[in-house]
C-alpha positions in Angstrom: 37.1 57.7 50.8 34.9 55.5 52.9 33.5 52.4 51.2 29.7 52.8 50.6 29.0 49.5 52.3 30.2 50.9 55.6 27.2 53.1 55.6 25.5 50.0 57.0 27.9 48.9 59.7 27.8 47.5 63.2 27.4 50.8 64.9 24.4 51.6 62.8 22.8 48.2 63.5 23.1 48.9 67.2 21.6 52.3 66.8 18.7 50.7 65.0 18.2 48.2 67.8 18.1 51.0 70.3 15.5 53.0 68.5 13.4 50.0 67.6 13.3 49.1 71.3 12.5 52.7 72.2 9.5 52.5 69.8 8.4 49.2 71.2 9.8 47.8 74.4 8.7 44.3 73.3 11.2 44.2 70.5 14.0 41.7 71.1 16.9 44.0 70.5 19.6 41.4 71.2 18.1 39.0 68.6 17.8 41.8 66.0 21.4 42.8 66.4 22.6 39.1 66.4 20.7 38.4 63.1 21.7 41.6 61.5 25.4 41.4 62.4 25.9 37.7 61.4 28.4 37.8 58.5 27.7 41.5 57.9 31.3 42.4 57.4 31.7 40.1 54.4 28.7 41.6 52.6 28.5 44.4 50.1 26.1 47.3 50.4 22.8 46.0 49.0 23.3 42.6 50.6 23.8 44.4 53.9 20.5 46.1 53.5 18.8 42.8 52.9 20.5 41.2 55.9 19.3 43.9 58.2 15.8 43.5 56.7 16.0 39.8 57.6 16.7 40.9 61.2 13.7 43.2 61.1 11.6 40.3 59.8 12.8 38.2 62.7 11.7 40.5 65.5 8.9 42.7 64.3 5.2 41.6 65.0 3.6 39.3 62.5 0.7 41.8 62.0 2.0 44.2 59.3 0.1 47.2 60.6 1.6 46.8 64.0 5.1 46.3 62.6 4.8 49.3 60.3 3.7 51.4 63.3 6.8 50.4 65.2 9.0 51.3 62.3 7.4 54.7 61.9 7.7 55.4 65.6 11.5 54.7 65.4 12.0 57.4 62.7 13.5 60.8 63.3 12.1 64.1 62.0 11.3 64.3 58.3 13.8 66.0 56.1 13.2 69.7 55.2 14.2 71.0 51.8 15.5 69.0 48.8 18.7 67.5 50.3 18.4 64.4 52.5 22.1 63.6 52.3 22.8 65.3 55.6 20.2 63.4 57.5 21.7 61.0 60.1 20.4 58.7 62.8 20.7 60.4 66.1 19.0 60.8 69.5 15.7 61.9 67.8 15.4 58.7 65.7 16.4 56.8 62.6 17.2 58.6 59.3 19.5 58.3 56.4 21.0 54.9 55.5 19.3 53.1 58.4 15.9 53.6 56.7 16.9 51.5 53.6 16.5 48.1 55.3 13.2 49.3 56.7 11.8 50.1 53.2 13.0 46.6 52.1 11.0 45.1 55.0 7.9 47.0 53.8 8.5 45.8 50.2 8.5 42.2 51.4 5.7 42.1 54.0 3.3 44.8 52.9 1.5 43.2 50.0 -1.5 42.0 52.0 -2.2 45.6 53.1 -1.0 47.8 50.2 -2.5 51.1 51.5 -0.8 50.7 54.8 2.5 49.7 53.1 2.5 52.8 50.9 1.7 55.0 53.9 4.8 53.6 55.6 6.9 54.3 52.5 5.4 57.8 52.4 6.9 58.4 55.8 10.2 56.6 55.2 11.0 58.4 51.9 11.1 61.7 53.8 14.1 60.3 55.8 15.9 58.4 53.0 14.5 57.2 49.6 11.9 54.5 49.1 12.4 54.4 45.3 13.5 50.7 45.2 10.8 49.6 47.7 7.8 51.0 45.9 8.6 49.1 42.7 7.2 45.6 43.8 3.9 47.3 44.5 3.8 48.8 41.0 4.3 45.3 39.6 1.9 43.4 41.8 -0.8 46.0 42.6 -0.5 48.5 39.7 -4.0 50.1 39.9 -3.8 51.0 43.6 -0.1 51.9 43.5 -0.4 54.2 40.5 -3.5 55.9 42.0 -1.4 56.6 45.1 1.5 57.9 43.1 -0.9 60.3 41.3 -1.9 61.6 44.8 1.8 61.9 45.8 2.5 64.3 42.9 0.5 66.9 45.0 2.2 66.1 48.3 3.8 69.0 50.3 7.0 67.1 50.6 9.4 67.2 47.6 10.7 63.8 48.6 7.3 62.3 48.3 6.7 64.0 44.9 10.1 62.8 43.7 9.2 59.3 44.7 6.2 59.4 42.3 8.7 59.9 39.4 11.8 58.1 40.6 10.1 55.0 41.9 8.3 54.4 38.7 11.3 54.9 36.4 11.4 51.9 34.0 15.1 51.4 34.3 16.0 52.8 37.8 19.7 52.1 38.7 20.0 49.5 41.5 16.3 48.8 41.2 14.4 45.9 39.5 13.6 46.7 35.8 9.8 47.4 35.5 9.3 45.4 32.3 5.6 46.4 31.8 6.7 50.0 31.8 9.6 49.3 29.5 7.1 47.9 27.1 4.5 50.7 27.6 5.4 53.7 29.7 1.9 55.3 29.4 1.0 54.8 33.1 3.8 57.1 34.2 3.2 59.9 31.7 0.5 61.7 33.8 3.0 61.7 36.7 5.6 63.3 34.6 3.2 66.0 33.3 2.2 66.8 36.8 5.8 67.1 38.0 7.8 68.6 35.1 7.3 72.2 36.4 7.7 71.3 40.0 9.2 74.0 42.2 11.9 71.6 43.4 14.9 71.1 41.1 15.3 67.8 42.9 12.0 66.6 41.6 12.5 68.0 38.1 15.8 66.2 37.8 14.0 62.9 38.5 11.5 63.7 35.8 14.4 64.3 33.4 16.0 61.0 34.3 12.6 59.2 33.9 12.1 60.7 30.4 15.7 59.7 29.5 14.8 56.1 30.6 11.8 56.1 28.3 14.0 57.5 25.5 16.1 54.3 25.5 13.0 52.2 24.4 10.6 54.7 22.9 12.5 57.6 21.3 9.5 58.6 19.2 7.5 59.2 22.4 10.2 61.6 23.7 10.3 63.4 20.3 6.5 63.8 20.7 7.0 65.0 24.3 9.5 67.7 23.1 7.1 68.8 20.4 4.3 69.3 23.0 6.3 70.7 26.0 9.4 72.5 24.6 7.7 75.4 22.7 7.3 78.3 25.1 8.9 76.4 27.9 10.4 78.2 31.0 14.1 78.1 31.5 13.6 75.5 34.2 11.6 73.2 31.9 14.0 73.7 29.0 16.9 72.6 31.3 14.8 69.5 32.3 14.0 68.6 28.7 17.6 69.1 27.7 18.7 66.7 30.3 16.0 64.3 29.3 17.2 64.4 25.7 20.9 63.6 26.5 20.9 59.9 25.4 19.2 60.6 22.1 21.3 63.7 21.4 24.5 61.6 21.9 23.1 59.1 19.5 22.4 61.8 17.0 18.7 61.1 16.9 17.3 63.2 14.0 14.0 64.0 15.6 15.4 65.1 18.9 18.1 67.2 17.3 15.5 68.9 15.1 13.4 69.7 18.2 16.4 71.6 19.6 17.1 73.4 16.3 20.0 71.1 15.5 20.7 68.2 13.3 21.6 69.9 10.0 25.0 68.9 8.6 27.8 71.3 9.1 28.3 73.6 6.1 32.0 73.7 6.1 35.0 71.6 7.2 35.9 69.9 10.5 39.5 68.7 11.2 40.6 66.6 14.1 44.2 66.5 15.2 45.8 64.4 18.0 49.0 65.5 19.7 50.4 62.0 19.7 50.1 58.8 17.6 50.3 56.5 20.6 49.2 56.7 24.2 49.7 54.4 27.1 47.3 54.0 30.1 47.8 57.0 32.3 49.0 59.3 29.6 47.3 62.5 28.5 46.2 62.7 24.9 45.3 66.1 23.6 42.8 66.6 20.7 42.2 69.7 18.7 39.2 70.4 16.5 39.2 73.1 13.9 35.8 74.1 12.4 35.6 76.3 9.3 32.3 77.6 8.2 31.4 77.9 4.5 28.0 79.4 5.2 26.8 83.0 5.1 24.6 82.2 8.1 25.5 81.4 11.7 25.2 77.6 12.5 24.1 76.2 15.9 26.3 73.1 16.5 26.2 70.2 18.9 29.8 68.9 19.0 30.4 65.5 20.7 33.2 63.0 20.3 33.4 59.2 20.3 36.3 57.1 21.6 36.4 53.6 20.1 37.7 51.3 22.9 39.5 48.2 21.8 38.1 45.0 23.3 39.9 41.8 24.1 38.9 40.2 20.8 40.3 43.2 18.8 37.0 44.7 17.9 36.0 48.2 19.1 33.1 49.7 21.0 32.4 53.4 20.7 31.5 55.5 23.7 30.2 59.0 23.0 31.3 61.9 25.3 29.6 65.2 25.5 31.6 68.0 23.9 30.3 71.5 23.3 27.3 73.5 22.2 28.3 76.5 20.2 27.3 78.9 17.4 29.7 79.0 14.5 29.7 82.4 12.9 29.3 82.9 9.1 32.6 82.4 7.3 
């Protein structure tokens, strides 16, 4: 399997140089490629994106609006449908991984003209994702940035609508933690309300992950959300809310379990058996669970299991794995 860092390699840098010069003949393509390729092979993926952004900074015009116009002109056609993974840089312009460094450039240079910067990210996120690049604007210009995100929830493109949710996640993987939203996620709740019934499963999954982020710091808010939005929910919304509940379900949070009709103790017996007393790394260890009901009523069960990993100091750390959802019949 190809290393992820190779998504940003010498060949892609040279393609970027070609399309940048196509968009603006004044661009010093040789300098862009020299700066971008200096030590690139020794860098990991994120550092490569930042190095290429350095090269963009070195050759694009000082005027941000002009620079953003050059970047937009170098882009290929916008992605159609939910899946951007097949988009590639080609004869028609830049798309896919090449766009990441471009969004990083906007995140660095766009703060003196926020509307123009967000317009550039609006275009770029339809060829890759601008979820990391929009976050500095949420921190430094929250009023204008959130007003724009609210408009994006009604955008025709699912990639723009997803950005409204994904870019504002408090704890987005690979992105800076948005500490104000960790402390108080209220500014993002109108976005999630507007998007939780989106026609795109891609957008709805982002909403679920966003709610799951909130659950890590404000479980009571997610319990309240379930109370408001779970009754009478469509199958699509139920699936979203179920995914949003996953962290709190694994923790056995009473309020979330109750919202899903779970959380009552098993009326009966549960027995766990392992097929070996010892296992070495690489071995397979079978486990069998026997449940016996002592109830005259069917019982809805959420059955997870925890593995207690032994750490270097001899203590253990439990990791919960998802098991099964089932209905145990009476008797």
